[in-house]
C-alpha positions as MATLAB code, in Angstrom:
seq = 'MGRVRDAAIALGLAAVLVLAGLSEGTGASIGYVFLAGGGLVLAARGRAPVVVLVVAGLCAIGHRAAGFDVLAVGYLVAVYGAVRAGHRRVTAGVSLLVLVALPVATSLSGVHGAGAALTQARGVLELAWLIAAGAAGEALRQAERRADEAERTREEIARRRADEERLHIARELHDSLTHQISVITVQSEAAVHLAKKRGEPVPAPMLAIRDAGREASRELRATLEALRDDARTPPRGIDDIPDLVRQVTVDASLTVEGDRGDVPAAVDRTAFRIVQESLTNVARHAGATSASVRIAYRPEVVTIQVDDDGRARPAAPPVPGVGLAGMRERVTALGGTLRAGARDSGGFTVHAELPR';
ca = [
      12.225   17.707   -6.830;
      13.065   14.487   -8.612;
      11.759   15.705  -11.991;
      13.756   18.891  -11.737;
      16.951   17.155  -10.970;
      16.313   14.712  -13.850;
      15.701   17.704  -16.186;
      18.935   19.445  -14.982;
      20.982   16.162  -15.598;
      19.281   15.814  -19.047;
      20.247   19.368  -20.083;
      23.591   19.129  -18.747;
      24.382   15.808  -20.583;
      22.834   17.011  -23.792;
      25.065   20.148  -23.780;
      28.333   17.832  -23.136;
      27.348   15.599  -26.012;
      26.714   18.379  -28.448;
      30.106   19.820  -27.438;
      31.861   16.624  -27.772;
      30.284   16.463  -31.293;
      31.511   20.069  -32.135;
      34.949   19.187  -31.044;
      35.026   16.225  -33.615;
      33.349   18.349  -36.336;
      33.318   15.488  -38.881;
      29.716   14.426  -38.753;
      26.588   15.494  -40.631;
      24.433   18.246  -39.102;
      21.632   15.728  -38.208;
      24.071   14.186  -35.874;
      23.880   17.071  -33.469;
      19.992   16.303  -33.188;
      20.636   12.795  -32.202;
      23.519   13.940  -29.655;
      21.091   16.414  -27.956;
      18.088   14.132  -28.126;
      20.187   11.285  -26.414;
      20.684   13.612  -23.530;
      17.366   15.426  -23.328;
      15.387   12.317  -23.382;
      16.610   11.370  -19.930;
      14.443   14.033  -18.324;
      11.777   11.382  -18.383;
      13.528    8.515  -17.133;
      11.921    8.400  -13.851;
       8.368    8.334  -15.494;
       9.019    5.999  -18.434;
      12.468    4.353  -18.248;
      11.744    1.717  -20.963;
      10.593    4.516  -23.509;
      13.828    6.443  -22.584;
      15.891    3.418  -23.038;
      14.475    2.883  -26.558;
      14.881    6.377  -27.577;
      18.252    6.872  -26.201;
      19.337    3.647  -28.025;
      18.082    5.137  -31.311;
      19.746    8.415  -30.767;
      23.022    6.672  -30.199;
      22.705    4.650  -33.473;
      21.755    7.859  -35.256;
      24.515    9.898  -34.080;
      27.092    7.132  -34.962;
      25.497    6.913  -38.481;
      25.788   10.533  -38.809;
      29.598   10.134  -38.483;
      30.055   11.169  -34.854;
      32.210    8.891  -32.759;
      31.073    9.954  -29.366;
      30.519    7.785  -26.485;
      26.758    7.092  -25.933;
      26.750    8.356  -22.386;
      22.920    8.965  -22.602;
      22.150    5.302  -23.546;
      24.356    4.283  -20.477;
      22.419    6.490  -18.157;
      19.162    5.105  -19.677;
      20.355    1.529  -19.060;
      21.121    2.371  -15.461;
      17.712    3.874  -15.024;
      15.885    0.965  -16.542;
      17.544   -1.737  -14.616;
      17.126    0.257  -11.236;
      13.515    0.316  -12.219;
      13.431   -3.423  -12.459;
      13.269   -3.958  -16.379;
      16.188   -6.147  -16.575;
      15.075   -8.514  -19.551;
      13.821   -5.513  -21.637;
      17.211   -3.668  -21.113;
      19.078   -6.723  -22.007;
      17.121   -7.180  -25.232;
      17.243   -3.556  -26.260;
      20.890   -3.418  -25.508;
      21.776   -6.365  -27.664;
      19.965   -4.735  -30.485;
      21.963   -1.551  -30.073;
      25.281   -3.551  -29.947;
      24.557   -5.251  -33.186;
      23.273   -2.027  -34.820;
      26.118    0.183  -33.754;
      28.708   -1.458  -36.226;
      26.276   -1.110  -38.889;
      25.836    2.495  -38.246;
      29.519    3.076  -38.180;
      29.738    1.411  -41.777;
      27.005    3.578  -43.052;
      28.831    6.673  -41.768;
      31.672    6.116  -43.966;
      34.353    5.774  -41.502;
      37.142    3.424  -42.847;
      40.714    2.462  -42.188;
      42.239    3.647  -38.913;
      39.163    5.374  -37.903;
      37.085    2.238  -38.137;
      39.623    0.255  -36.039;
      39.545    3.019  -33.465;
      35.775    2.611  -33.411;
      35.941   -1.009  -32.920;
      38.194   -0.648  -30.044;
      35.908    2.041  -28.498;
      32.889   -0.463  -29.068;
      34.721   -2.984  -26.699;
      34.987   -0.109  -24.114;
      31.260    0.842  -24.490;
      30.266   -2.768  -24.014;
      32.258   -2.661  -20.777;
      30.672    0.532  -19.776;
      27.226   -0.917  -20.669;
      27.714   -3.910  -18.377;
      29.027   -1.561  -15.657;
      25.819    0.644  -15.878;
      23.467   -2.346  -15.778;
      25.408   -3.658  -12.755;
      25.113   -0.384  -10.981;
      21.496   -0.193  -11.627;
      20.770   -3.721  -10.322;
      23.114   -3.082   -7.445;
      21.047   -0.017   -6.325;
      17.823   -1.726   -7.047;
      18.705   -4.632   -4.726;
      19.777   -2.183   -1.884;
      16.500   -0.273   -2.220;
      14.524   -3.474   -2.119;
      16.281   -4.686    1.095;
      15.898   -1.274    2.726;
      12.168   -1.479    2.001;
      11.816   -4.961    3.394;
      13.785   -4.075    6.476;
      11.570   -1.018    7.077;
       8.436   -3.176    6.639;
       9.948   -5.746    9.081;
      10.454   -3.111   11.613;
       6.830   -1.839   11.158;
       5.396   -5.421   11.484;
       7.509   -6.020   14.741;
       6.376   -2.648   16.213;
       2.737   -3.286   15.331;
       2.880   -6.888   16.886;
       4.453   -5.542   20.028;
       1.795   -2.888   20.240;
      -0.991   -5.652   19.689;
       0.612   -7.929   22.425;
       0.614   -4.884   24.818;
      -2.964   -4.014   24.099;
      -4.102   -7.732   24.692;
      -2.153   -7.731   27.891;
      -3.787   -4.476   29.122;
      -7.318   -5.544   27.894;
      -6.988   -8.796   29.922;
      -5.938   -6.957   32.984;
      -8.674   -4.389   32.549;
     -11.302   -7.150   32.047;
     -10.428   -8.789   35.322;
     -10.451   -5.744   37.311;
     -13.821   -4.456   35.656;
     -15.379   -7.995   35.946;
     -14.838   -8.093   39.681;
     -16.191   -4.685   40.364;
     -19.217   -5.022   38.172;
     -19.922   -8.649   39.626;
     -20.111   -6.711   43.079;
     -22.404   -4.203   41.830;
     -24.717   -6.667   40.040;
     -24.847   -8.837   43.103;
     -25.664   -6.032   45.433;
     -28.310   -4.488   43.233;
     -29.998   -7.875   42.667;
     -30.052   -8.514   46.366;
     -31.627   -5.222   47.000;
     -34.175   -5.938   44.328;
     -34.978   -9.270   45.781;
     -35.392   -7.859   49.302;
     -37.563   -5.168   48.169;
     -39.926   -7.737   46.362;
     -39.838  -10.010   49.404;
     -40.992   -7.178   51.599;
     -43.609   -6.187   49.134;
     -42.023   -2.597   48.706;
     -41.886   -0.929   45.225;
     -38.390   -1.359   43.616;
     -36.871    1.968   42.823;
     -36.335    2.357   39.110;
     -32.718    3.410   39.429;
     -31.968    0.102   41.093;
     -33.620   -1.871   38.292;
     -31.528    0.155   35.749;
     -28.377   -0.608   37.807;
     -29.133   -4.306   37.856;
     -30.004   -4.477   34.089;
     -26.823   -2.411   33.214;
     -24.615   -4.741   35.546;
     -26.057   -7.880   33.586;
     -25.425   -6.373   30.266;
     -21.889   -5.359   31.200;
     -21.163   -8.714   32.516;
     -22.325  -10.282   29.221;
     -20.177   -7.861   27.088;
     -17.051   -8.549   29.263;
     -17.572  -12.205   28.846;
     -17.715  -11.934   25.198;
     -14.823   -9.736   25.061;
     -12.787  -12.173   26.977;
     -13.781  -15.079   24.793;
     -12.610  -12.981   21.664;
      -9.288  -12.264   23.458;
      -8.960  -15.987   24.429;
      -9.707  -17.018   21.018;
      -7.100  -14.753   19.459;
      -4.469  -16.219   21.906;
      -5.410  -19.920   21.164;
      -6.022  -19.895   17.269;
      -4.568  -18.037   14.161;
      -6.053  -14.687   13.639;
      -8.958  -14.426   11.279;
      -8.838  -12.447    8.190;
     -10.478  -11.271    4.975;
     -11.028  -14.984    3.848;
     -13.393  -15.438    6.960;
     -15.596  -12.500    6.121;
     -18.025  -14.604    3.846;
     -18.774  -16.751    7.039;
     -19.544  -13.540    9.078;
     -22.065  -12.364    6.396;
     -23.656  -15.584    6.465;
     -23.989  -15.708   10.112;
     -25.395  -12.210   10.615;
     -29.212  -12.266   11.672;
     -30.252   -9.612    9.101;
     -30.265  -10.026    5.339;
     -26.671   -9.356    4.233;
     -24.715   -9.193    1.008;
     -21.073   -9.308    0.209;
     -19.367   -7.681   -2.757;
     -15.651   -7.966   -3.678;
     -14.009   -5.856   -6.281;
     -10.455   -5.952   -7.669;
      -7.579   -8.385   -7.590;
      -6.582   -9.176   -3.990;
      -2.849   -9.925   -4.451;
      -0.669   -9.634   -1.368;
      -2.500   -8.144    1.606;
      -0.198   -7.543    4.821;
      -1.137   -9.669    7.703;
      -1.987   -6.641    9.896;
      -4.429   -5.250    7.107;
      -5.901   -8.773    6.750;
      -6.845   -9.005   10.587;
      -8.083   -5.353   10.571;
     -10.385   -5.784    7.752;
     -11.859   -8.771    9.526;
     -12.326   -6.812   12.719;
     -13.963   -3.835   11.076;
     -16.429   -6.033    9.291;
     -17.113   -8.105   12.517;
     -17.743   -5.270   14.751;
     -19.866   -3.508   12.224;
     -22.196   -6.404   11.519;
     -22.397   -6.981   15.352;
     -23.658   -3.330   15.852;
     -26.073   -3.887   12.932;
     -27.410   -7.033   14.667;
     -27.583   -5.529   18.184;
     -28.147   -1.964   17.835;
     -29.215   -0.627   14.531;
     -32.778   -2.020   14.162;
     -31.778   -2.788   10.524;
     -33.343   -5.290    8.198;
     -30.478   -5.576    5.661;
     -26.835   -4.849    5.449;
     -24.140   -4.898    2.616;
     -20.426   -5.459    2.884;
     -18.198   -4.324    0.060;
     -14.488   -4.875   -0.200;
     -12.463   -3.185   -2.977;
      -8.948   -3.888   -3.628;
      -7.066   -1.071   -5.030;
      -3.281   -0.878   -6.029;
      -2.458    1.298   -2.841;
      -5.359    0.489   -0.344;
      -8.095   -1.966    0.639;
     -11.428   -0.271    1.126;
     -13.840   -1.730    3.436;
     -17.628   -0.343    3.531;
     -20.378   -1.779    5.680;
     -24.015   -0.225    5.170;
     -27.252   -0.865    6.902;
     -30.691    0.417    6.688;
     -31.321    0.967   10.413;
     -32.740    3.643   12.293;
     -29.840    6.035   12.315;
     -30.371    9.471   10.857;
     -28.167   12.455   10.230;
     -30.269   14.469   12.566;
     -30.106   12.015   15.194;
     -26.918    9.877   14.921;
     -26.102    7.074   17.326;
     -23.671    7.675   20.301;
     -20.213    6.275   19.367;
     -19.247    3.312   21.484;
     -16.233    1.308   22.398;
     -16.496   -0.773   19.340;
     -16.149    2.378   16.947;
     -13.265    3.612   19.069;
     -11.478    0.257   18.651;
     -11.981    0.089   15.021;
     -10.641    3.692   14.586;
      -7.644    2.820   16.821;
      -6.771   -0.326   14.578;
      -7.215    1.696   11.382;
      -5.089    4.590   12.600;
      -2.404    2.327   13.564;
      -1.927    1.105   10.033;
      -1.952    4.575    8.646;
      -5.379    4.252    7.233;
      -8.559    6.301    7.522;
     -12.107    5.496    8.980;
     -15.328    7.374    8.475;
     -18.611    6.323   10.310;
     -21.954    7.953   10.457;
     -25.441    8.215    9.595;
     -26.314    8.273    5.906;
     -28.512   10.812    4.231;
     -30.672    8.089    2.947;
     -31.074    6.585    6.439;
     -28.945    3.998    8.244;
     -25.345    3.987    9.138;
     -22.188    3.382    7.182;
     -18.639    2.384    8.068;
     -16.018    3.197    5.610;
     -12.323    2.189    6.028;
      -9.360    2.718    3.848;
      -6.182    0.479    4.819;
      -2.915    0.992    3.094;
      -1.508   -2.027    1.416;
];
């Protein structure tokens, strides 16, 4: 839609400039080419504002040298677009050259006497218009920047509130589940103890309940420690991932690609949690001997990929657990994507793309 609008503006402005030149009818024929070019080039101002600025400036000098005393409206629009795109210094430099070249072009056109004086007066007016166009572009650029910052701030506040609410719910859920599982574990262990004391065989389901209760209690304690750690200390991020890789019990490697630059805090924390949960699963459940972690910084996304050579196969993929669901929830909350599953060559892979 933006390209269609720019093309329409360019065609309309080119027509206006050519008509203005025809109304004068005093310049050389080549001047009409420069007049039309100064308008048509604006069709590309959204994609290449600096190139458009230079070409529009040359067209303005060209039609002035051809004898047409027409206001360089196309160049003014190009100045506005270049400044709005953030190219302030380049615009100032090119505009200075154009302002110096215009009087020279006027002298080459053969305009003298009263016509020259009128041209000089109009040059002052063009300078004022040039400053106004640059100021308008800068004002709009600043307004857009403030709007983007306000939007990012609102998103960060919403995410922080959501994280705080999830933390509160997780703590309440932990307290409730810990009590109930503790009761189940105590009762099952008592039943096993009484059966052994009486010399009776212990039912297999009772042993399974006891073992499952112990494992659940350990998992809940580990979860609570993680929650308390988040509440007491600053959240860990990408800079802490090398420590995770060194601490894992299997042979693990870390590869980093691209320039990190500025990474939002939410993306920084989520990347750490993805690698942490993935390596925990590798150590506990995958039956793997090696794992690899790859972090790739792209202009728009941060890519996290964790692979292992465990026993997972496409024909018999592992059952997704709570950890994978938590990772997916974190990634989705940031507007990213997560893929996790068995690899064709064997083992398991977790691939996440987090928008920057």
